[in-house]
C-alpha positions in Angstrom: -0.3 19.8 31.0 0.0 15.9 31.6 -3.8 15.5 30.6 -3.4 17.5 27.6 -0.3 15.5 26.4 -2.1 12.2 27.1 -4.8 13.3 25.3 -2.9 14.3 22.3 -1.1 10.9 22.3 -4.4 9.1 22.6 -5.5 10.9 19.5 -2.6 10.0 17.6 -2.7 6.5 18.4 -6.5 6.6 17.3 -5.4 8.4 14.1 -2.9 5.6 13.5 -5.4 2.6 13.6 -7.8 4.5 11.4 -5.4 5.5 8.6 -4.3 1.8 7.5 -8.1 0.4 7.4 -9.9 0.5 4.2 -13.6 0.5 4.1 -15.1 -2.6 5.8 -12.9 -2.2 8.8 -10.7 -5.1 8.2 -7.0 -4.6 8.7 -4.3 -4.3 5.9 -1.3 -5.1 8.1 0.7 -7.8 6.7 2.2 -8.5 3.3 0.3 -8.3 -0.2 1.1 -9.4 -3.8 -0.4 -8.0 -6.9 -2.5 -10.6 -8.5 -4.8 -8.3 -10.9 -4.0 -5.1 -12.8 -7.1 -3.2 -14.6 -9.3 -6.5 -14.4 -6.5 -8.9 -15.8 -4.4 -11.4 -14.0 -0.9 -10.6 -13.4 1.9 -13.2 -14.2 5.6 -12.9 -12.6 8.0 -11.0 -14.8 11.1 -12.8 -16.2 12.7 -12.1 -12.8 10.0 -14.1 -11.3 8.6 -11.5 -8.9 5.5 -9.3 -9.0 4.8 -6.1 -7.1 4.2 -6.5 -3.4 3.8 -4.2 -0.3 4.2 -5.0 3.4 2.5 -2.8 5.8 3.5 -3.0 9.4 2.1 -0.5 11.8 2.7 3.1 10.2 5.6 1.6 7.9 5.2 0.3 4.3 7.8 -1.1 2.2 7.7 -3.1 -1.0 8.6 -3.6 -4.6 6.9 -1.8 -7.4 7.8 -3.7 -10.3 11.2 -2.1 -11.0 12.2 -0.3 -7.6 12.2 -1.1 -3.8 10.4 1.3 -1.7 10.1 2.1 2.1 8.6 4.9 4.4 6.0 5.9 6.8 2.4 6.0 6.0 1.6 8.8 8.6 4.1 11.2 6.8 2.9 11.9 3.3 5.9 12.3 0.9 8.3 10.3 3.3 8.4 7.1 0.8 11.7 6.6 -0.6 12.7 4.2 -3.6 15.5 3.0 -5.3 15.9 4.4 -8.9 16.8 1.5 -11.3 15.8 1.9 -14.9 12.6 0.1 -15.6 12.3 -2.0 -19.0 9.4 -1.2 -21.5 6.2 -3.0 -20.5 7.5 -3.7 -16.9 4.7 -4.4 -14.5 4.2 -1.4 -12.2 2.6 -1.3 -9.0 -0.1 1.5 -9.3 0.1 2.6 -5.9 0.6 6.5 -5.2 3.9 6.4 -3.2 3.7 10.1 -2.5 0.6 9.7 -0.2 -0.9 5.8 -0.5 -3.4 6.3 2.6 -6.1 7.8 0.5 -6.0 4.9 -1.9 -5.5 2.2 0.9 -8.7 3.9 2.8 -10.8 3.7 -0.3 -10.1 0.0 -0.9 -12.1 -2.9 0.3 -10.8 -6.1 1.6 -12.8 -9.3 0.6 -11.7 -12.7 1.8 -7.8 -12.5 1.3 -7.9 -9.7 -1.3 -7.6 -6.1 -1.4 -9.2 -4.3 -4.0 -7.9 -1.0 -4.7 -9.8 1.7 -6.8 -8.3 3.4 -10.1 -6.6 6.6 -9.1 -6.2 9.3 -11.7 -4.4 7.7 -14.5 -3.4 4.8 -12.4 -5.5 1.4 -13.0 -7.4 -0.3 -10.5 -5.7 -3.3 -8.8 -6.0 -6.3 -6.7 -3.4 -7.6 -3.9 -3.8 -11.1 -2.4 -2.6 -11.3 1.4 0.4 -13.5 1.6 0.4 -15.7 4.7 
């Protein structure tokens, strides 16, 4: 029984490492800020902020351009967000918050940038690692 539980826990720990790593095997842990959307540079909104997210272990938190969000990456559907109104033309983070893991896994890290692919109607986008 002890051996079976140990194997199960080891397997879960390995899965946690894999889900948060895009192709290229670099680590997406840390804070990322939106710098490019649909091949165009992003400029801060009138509030002075751009969308961002931070990944720590299994947790993700951030700001999508209108609302703050947080939750667990290893539990699809667990990410919750505030529900503020969004002004017309507001810059929105095109990350699928219902289950961001497939999109993150499909991404590539080049230098200090995380390139994330188009998903359905959401545009491709580039995030920059914030030191």
